[in-house]
N, C-alpha and C positions, 0 to 999 in steps of 0.2 A: 349513370351508368351502365353499361350491356349487361341485361341480366343471363345472354349466354355464357358469358366470357366470368361470371361470379363462382370463385373459390370458394361459398358457401355451400352453396347449391352442388356444386361439384362434390363435394364431402359428404353430403347428405346422400346422393343418388349414389355415390361408392360404398355408404355404409349400410343403405336402407335398400337400394337395388331399384329403386322409386325416382321416377323420370321428374323433370324440372315442373313440367305442365300437371302431373297429375298432383304433386307437392302444390302448386297455387289455385289447382281447383278446390282441393280438401282445405285449404287456409282458405278461400273465399266461402267455404261450406261452414266451416268455424265460423268467422265473423258474423254469421247471420245467425249463430246457433244459441238457445240459451243456455248454458252452460249451470244453470241454477239448480235445472232439473234432472235428476238422477236418471231418466230415459232418455234424453239427450245425450248425456257423459257416455253411458254406455253404448249408444248408437255410433257416438263418435268413436270409441273404442271398436268397436267392430268394424268401423270404415277403414281407420289405421290397420287394424287387424288384414284385413282382406288386402287394402295397397299393397303391405309391405310384404305378405303370404306366411304371417307369423300366428303361431295358431296362438292365443291369450287365456288361458286356464279361467276357470271359474274363481277360484282363489286370487288370482292374477288380477283379474276387471274388478272383484269387489277392492282390493288394495286401491288400483289405480283408480276409480269411483271416488273412495274415501279422500284420496290426496287431491284431487283434483276440487273435489265440494270443500273438502278444510283450506283448498289456496294453497297448500304444500308446493303445487306446481308453479311455476310461472307459463304465463300464456299471453305473453306479449311476444313480436316475434324477436324485439333486441336482446330480450333475456333466453329466450332458446338457443339463439343466433352463439351467444356467448359460451355457453353450454357445450355445444358442437365443435367449438372452435379450440373450448380448452383440453380436450378430446384427444388432442393430435397424437 
């Protein structure tokens, strides 16, 4: 499948204003990150926040860290893709 014509990436770019290459770069960095460490999770949250140009409050960051640490958030691409497709 041609990645440039993938409707999922079009939806992600439309909703987040983040281009496909930046998403691939982020996904690549996440795949090499140990998300069992709180420091790494916080760094990831900051990266996503900067990439999407959306500020994240300390309270929201703490909630996200807790959710990711408790594995309440799916971390595989297939599950995340389903979440985005459901919110049409």
